C-alpha positions as CSV (number, residue, x, y, z in Angstrom):
1,M,148.3,87.4,101.3
2,A,144.6,86.5,101.1
3,S,142.5,87.4,103.8
4,A,141.0,84.5,105.9
5,V,137.3,83.7,105.3
6,L,135.3,84.4,108.3
7,T,132.9,81.7,109.5
8,A,129.2,82.6,110.2
9,E,130.1,82.3,114.0
10,E,132.9,84.6,113.6
11,V,130.9,87.1,111.7
12,K,128.1,87.1,114.4
13,N,130.6,87.7,117.2
14,R,132.2,90.7,115.1
15,I,128.8,92.3,115.1
16,L,128.1,91.5,118.8
17,D,131.5,92.6,119.9
18,G,131.3,96.2,118.7
19,G,131.1,96.0,115.1
20,L,127.5,97.1,115.1
21,S,127.8,99.4,118.2
22,E,130.5,101.5,116.5
23,L,128.1,102.7,113.6
24,I,124.8,103.3,115.2
25,E,125.5,106.4,117.2
26,L,123.4,105.0,120.3
27,K,124.6,103.8,123.3
28,S,124.6,99.9,123.4
29,E,126.1,96.6,125.0
30,R,126.2,93.1,124.3
31,K,123.8,90.8,125.9
32,G,124.2,87.3,125.1
33,N,123.5,87.0,121.1
34,S,122.1,90.3,121.0
35,V,123.0,94.0,121.2
36,Y,120.8,95.8,123.5
37,I,120.0,99.6,123.1
38,P,118.9,101.0,126.4
39,E,117.5,104.4,125.0
40,L,114.9,102.6,122.7
41,K,114.8,99.2,124.9
42,I,115.5,97.2,121.8
43,S,117.4,94.1,121.3
44,I,119.1,93.3,117.9
45,T,119.9,89.6,117.2
46,P,122.1,89.1,114.2
47,N,121.3,85.6,112.2
48,V,124.2,85.0,109.8
49,H,122.5,83.0,107.0
50,E,125.5,83.0,104.9
51,A,129.3,83.9,105.0
52,R,131.6,83.5,102.1
53,D,135.0,84.7,101.1
54,N,133.4,87.7,99.4
55,F,129.7,87.8,100.6
56,V,127.5,87.9,103.8
57,N,123.7,87.6,104.3
58,I,122.7,88.9,107.7
59,V,119.1,88.8,109.2
60,F,118.7,91.4,111.9
61,S,115.8,90.5,114.3
62,V,115.1,93.7,116.2
63,W,112.7,93.1,119.4
64,S,111.2,96.1,121.0
65,D,110.2,95.9,124.6
66,E,108.5,99.1,124.5
67,W,106.5,98.5,121.3
68,E,106.2,94.7,121.9
69,T,106.8,94.0,118.5
70,E,109.4,92.1,116.4
71,M,110.8,93.8,113.3
72,I,113.0,92.0,110.7
73,E,115.6,93.4,108.2
74,C,117.9,91.4,105.9
75,S,121.1,93.1,105.0
76,V,123.7,91.6,102.4
77,G,127.1,92.9,101.5
78,A,129.8,92.0,98.7
79,G,133.5,93.1,98.9
80,K,137.0,91.7,98.1
81,D,136.9,89.4,101.4
82,T,134.3,88.6,104.1
83,E,135.4,91.3,106.3
84,S,134.7,94.1,103.8
85,A,131.5,92.4,103.0
86,L,130.5,92.5,106.5
87,G,131.4,96.1,106.5
88,M,129.1,97.0,103.8
89,A,126.1,94.9,105.2
90,L,126.5,96.7,108.6
91,G,126.9,100.0,107.2
92,M,123.8,99.4,105.1
93,F,121.8,98.4,108.2
94,A,123.3,101.2,110.4
95,Y,122.7,104.1,108.2
96,S,119.4,103.1,106.9
97,F,117.3,101.0,109.3
98,M,119.1,102.1,112.5
99,N,119.3,105.8,111.4
100,G,115.3,105.8,111.1
101,L,115.2,104.4,114.7
102,K,117.9,107.0,115.9
103,N,115.6,109.7,114.5
104,V,112.6,108.1,116.9
105,A,115.2,108.2,119.9
106,D,116.1,111.8,119.2
107,N,112.3,112.7,118.4
108,R,113.0,113.9,115.0
109,P,109.7,113.2,113.3
110,A,109.2,113.6,109.6
111,G,105.5,114.3,110.0
112,N,102.2,113.2,111.6
113,V,99.2,111.3,110.0
114,T,95.8,110.1,110.9
115,S,94.3,106.6,109.6
116,Y,90.9,104.8,110.0
117,F,90.6,101.3,110.9
118,A,87.7,99.0,111.9
119,G,85.5,102.3,112.5
120,N,88.2,104.1,114.6
121,E,90.6,107.0,114.3
122,H,94.2,106.4,114.9
123,K,96.9,109.1,115.1
124,W,100.6,108.5,114.2
125,T,104.1,109.9,114.2
126,V,106.2,109.4,111.2
127,Y,109.9,108.9,111.4
128,A,112.2,108.5,108.1
129,S,115.6,107.0,107.8
130,N,118.2,108.5,105.3
131,I,117.8,107.1,101.8
132,T,121.1,105.0,101.6
133,G,122.5,104.1,98.1
134,A,124.7,101.4,96.7
135,G,126.2,100.9,93.3
136,K,128.1,103.2,91.2
137,G,126.6,106.3,90.3
138,K,123.5,108.2,91.6
139,P,120.0,108.3,90.2
140,N,119.6,111.5,88.1
141,E,116.4,112.8,90.1
142,V,115.7,113.2,93.9
143,S,113.8,110.3,95.3
144,E,110.7,111.3,97.6
145,Y,109.4,107.9,98.5
146,W,106.9,109.3,101.0
147,D,105.5,111.8,98.6
148,L,105.0,108.8,96.1
149,I,103.4,106.3,98.4
150,G,102.7,107.8,101.7
151,K,99.0,108.0,101.2
152,D,99.0,104.3,100.1
153,I,100.8,103.6,103.4
154,V,98.3,105.4,105.6
155,R,95.5,103.3,104.0
156,R,97.3,100.2,105.3
157,L,97.8,101.3,108.9
158,G,95.8,99.1,111.5
159,D,96.0,99.3,115.2
160,Q,99.7,98.3,116.0
161,K,101.9,100.5,118.3
162,I,104.4,100.5,115.5
163,T,104.3,99.9,111.7
164,Y,107.5,99.9,109.9
165,V,108.0,100.3,106.1
166,K,110.9,99.2,103.8
167,V,111.3,100.8,100.4
168,Y,114.1,99.2,98.1
169,T,114.6,100.3,94.5
170,S,117.2,99.3,92.1
171,R,118.2,99.3,88.4
172,N,120.8,97.6,86.5
173,G,120.6,98.5,82.9
174,S,117.0,98.0,81.7
175,N,116.3,95.6,84.7
176,V,114.3,97.2,87.5
177,I,113.6,95.6,90.7
178,C,111.8,97.5,93.5
179,E,110.0,96.3,96.8
180,C,107.8,97.9,99.4
181,R,107.1,95.9,102.6
182,I,104.8,97.1,105.4
183,N,105.4,95.1,108.5
184,D,107.3,92.8,106.5
185,V,104.4,91.9,104.3
186,P,105.2,92.6,100.7
187,V,102.9,95.1,98.8
188,P,103.1,94.3,95.0
189,V,101.1,97.3,94.2
190,L,103.4,99.9,95.9
191,S,106.4,98.0,94.4
192,K,105.0,98.6,91.1
193,K,104.6,102.3,92.0
194,L,108.2,102.5,92.9
195,E,109.1,101.2,89.5
196,T,107.6,104.2,87.8
197,V,110.3,106.4,89.4
198,T,113.2,104.1,89.0
199,E,112.4,103.3,85.3
200,K,113.4,106.9,84.8
201,W,116.7,106.6,86.2
202,N,119.5,107.5,83.8
203,V,122.3,105.4,85.4
204,D,125.2,103.1,84.2
205,G,125.5,99.6,85.8
206,F,124.0,98.7,89.2
207,V,122.4,101.2,91.4
208,S,120.1,100.9,94.4
209,E,118.2,102.8,97.0
210,K,116.7,102.0,100.5
211,Q,114.5,104.0,103.1
212,F,112.5,102.9,106.1
213,F,109.7,104.7,107.8
214,F,108.8,103.9,111.5
215,I,105.3,105.0,112.0
216,I,104.3,105.1,115.6
217,Q,100.8,105.4,117.0
218,D,99.9,107.9,119.8
219,D,99.0,106.0,123.0
220,D,95.4,107.6,123.3
221,T,94.3,106.2,120.1
222,M,95.5,102.7,120.5
223,R,93.3,99.8,121.6
224,K,94.7,97.1,123.8
225,Y,95.7,94.1,121.8
226,R,94.9,90.7,123.7
227,Y,98.3,89.0,122.3
228,A,100.7,91.9,123.2
229,G,104.3,91.3,124.2
230,K,106.1,88.0,124.5
231,E,103.7,86.2,126.5
232,G,100.9,87.0,124.4
233,R,102.7,86.1,121.2
234,E,103.3,82.6,123.1
235,K,99.5,82.5,123.8
236,L,98.8,83.2,120.1
237,F,101.2,80.3,119.1
238,N,99.7,77.8,121.3
239,A,96.1,78.6,120.0
240,V,97.3,78.3,116.3
241,A,99.0,75.0,117.3
242,E,95.6,73.7,118.7
243,Y,94.1,74.6,115.4
244,M,96.8,72.9,113.4
245,K,96.6,69.9,115.6
246,L,92.7,69.4,115.1
247,Y,93.0,70.0,111.3
248,S,96.0,67.4,111.3
249,K,93.4,64.7,112.7
250,I,90.5,65.5,110.5
251,N,88.7,62.4,109.3
252,S,85.4,63.6,108.1
253,E,83.5,66.5,106.7
254,E,81.8,67.0,109.9
255,E,85.0,67.4,111.7
256,Y,86.2,69.9,109.1
257,M,82.9,71.7,109.4
258,S,83.2,72.2,113.2
259,I,86.8,72.8,113.3
260,V,86.4,76.6,114.2
261,D,84.1,75.9,116.8
262,D,86.1,73.1,118.4
263,T,89.3,75.5,118.3
264,A,87.3,78.3,119.8
265,K,86.2,76.0,122.7
266,I,89.8,75.1,123.5
267,T,91.3,78.7,122.9
268,G,88.4,81.1,123.8
269,D,89.2,83.3,120.8
270,R,86.7,82.4,118.1
271,T,88.2,85.3,115.8
272,L,91.5,83.8,115.7
273,A,90.1,80.5,115.2
274,E,88.5,81.9,112.1
275,E,91.7,83.6,111.1
276,C,93.5,80.3,111.2
277,H,90.7,78.7,109.2
278,C,90.9,81.4,106.5
279,F,94.4,82.6,106.4
280,I,96.7,79.2,107.1
281,P,95.9,77.4,103.7
282,E,96.8,80.8,101.9
283,I,100.1,81.3,104.0
284,C,101.1,77.8,103.0
285,A,100.1,78.2,99.4
286,E,102.1,81.4,99.2
287,R,105.1,79.8,100.4
288,V,104.7,77.5,97.2
289,F,103.4,80.0,94.7
290,A,105.1,83.2,95.6
291,D,107.8,83.0,93.1
292,F,105.5,83.1,90.1
293,L,102.4,84.8,91.5
294,H,102.2,88.5,92.2
295,I,100.2,88.2,95.4
296,G,98.6,91.3,96.7
297,D,97.9,92.4,100.2
298,D,94.2,93.3,99.7
299,M,91.6,91.1,101.4
300,L,87.8,91.1,101.5
301,L,86.2,89.7,104.3
302,L,82.6,88.7,103.4
303,R,80.1,87.8,106.1
304,P,77.0,85.6,105.6
305,D,74.8,88.6,105.4
306,D,76.9,89.9,102.4
307,Q,78.3,92.7,104.6
308,A,82.0,93.2,103.5
309,A,84.9,94.5,105.2
310,E,88.0,95.5,103.2
311,A,91.4,95.3,104.8
312,F,95.0,95.0,104.2
313,R,97.3,92.1,105.7
314,S,99.5,94.5,107.3
315,Q,96.7,96.2,109.2
316,L,95.6,93.1,111.1
317,S,97.4,92.6,114.2
318,D,97.1,88.9,114.2
319,Y,98.4,88.3,110.8
320,L,102.1,88.4,111.1
321,P,102.2,86.5,114.4
322,L,99.9,83.9,112.9
323,Q,102.1,83.5,110.1
324,N,105.0,83.2,112.2
325,A,103.1,80.6,114.3
326,V,102.4,78.4,111.5
327,F,106.0,77.7,110.2
328,R,107.1,77.5,114.0
329,V,104.5,74.6,114.5
330,F,105.8,73.0,111.1
331,N,109.5,73.4,112.4
332,S,108.7,71.5,115.6
333,D,107.4,68.1,116.2
334,I,103.8,69.2,117.3
335,L,102.2,67.6,114.2
336,G,104.4,64.5,114.2
337,D,107.3,63.2,111.8
338,T,108.3,65.0,108.6
339,K,105.9,62.9,106.5
340,K,103.0,63.9,108.5
341,K,104.0,67.5,108.5
342,D,104.5,67.4,104.8
343,E,101.0,65.7,104.3
344,V,99.4,68.5,106.4
345,F,101.2,71.4,104.6
346,S,100.0,69.7,101.1
347,Q,96.4,69.5,102.6
348,F,96.4,73.3,103.6
349,V,97.7,74.2,100.1
350,S,95.2,72.1,98.4
351,M,92.4,74.1,100.4
352,S,93.7,77.5,99.2
353,S,92.2,80.0,96.8
354,L,95.7,80.4,95.4
355,K,95.9,76.8,94.2
356,N,92.6,77.1,92.7
357,V,93.9,80.1,90.6
358,V,96.9,78.3,89.5
359,D,94.8,75.3,88.5
360,Q,92.4,77.1,86.7
361,A,95.2,78.8,84.8
362,R,96.8,75.7,83.8
363,E,93.5,74.0,82.7
364,K,93.4,76.9,80.2
365,D,96.9,76.4,79.2
366,A,97.5,80.1,80.4
367,T,100.9,81.4,81.7
368,V,101.0,81.0,85.5
369,E,104.3,83.1,85.6
370,G,103.5,86.7,86.6
371,L,99.8,86.1,87.2
372,A,98.3,88.8,89.5
373,V,96.1,88.0,92.4
374,S,95.1,91.5,93.6
375,Q,92.6,90.5,96.3
376,I,91.7,87.4,98.2
377,I,88.3,86.8,99.5
378,Y,87.5,85.2,102.9
379,H,84.2,84.0,104.2
380,V,83.9,84.8,107.8
381,D,81.2,84.4,110.4
382,I,78.6,87.3,111.3
383,D,80.5,87.8,114.6
384,F,84.1,88.0,113.2
385,E,86.0,91.0,114.9
386,L,88.4,93.1,112.6
387,R,91.3,93.7,114.8
């Protein structure tokens, strides 16, 4: 007799009613639509994006009260029925991502590192998860992912309380797919480095590996963040919404030229107003072009006196909250109806350097597919604060 197909709601309730708690080796309890872990002060909210007869796709949103940050991890599973697919997805999440957090709870660090950002020294403790594998067979050499890309990760540390890194490698025949994400920001140059190892695997069929690093900053080297916690994120969201509302009503060159000043007057944060002005067009354009452009995480912030500051997207404390705020605005009615929102989105895309790169390539009849944009240059004011 065939097993019943579980609905997305049923899958979610299986996770919340003990499915996850059984696997994570930490005391936990259900609180509404989340699993709460008192020891780490984290809430895990599963969002079931897809549930079929032999496949599930779950996005786990992990909110930490202690670190005042949200971490996102997507876990998929396949099996003979929905139940076995769910078991695989939960197992992958529990034995990789949650295993790394268990090492944090048990204070089992993998090492300590020091980084430098915006002229300040930052000290960190690194916690690593197990390396979990999927597929048939094992790679013929031991994977030491921190040895391979650890120094590159340290270069990308900013001033957050926690930075989390996902490493995913896979090979299927000659097809190699690897990904490194830092604070959920894809880092193509590190994904490429992972490929150099995975290309040497001698495996039959599909094989993949996954590992997480949780890098926690010492309290005494951390600077206070003005948008910390849920209230702070809400304040940042409102500031981003103010910029986008002003942008949606622009009717002249003068209004466009004064939008940073006008936003700063409303929000009291000129740097965030500048970040909106610089980053929102590229954030929108990336949504359009990410499938065929290789977009790097490197940015050059150029001041009027030609002083330049190099940074990485994962370093900037405002970047990910700003990106989340942008799409939250587009998913609301703040800008008006769907037609108006599409119009504003298209206007942002048209102002982006990514659109310019694509247009130039097409003018030359060059192949856009696979085009690399390793660094984006942003022009900022003299008083722009790197944070």
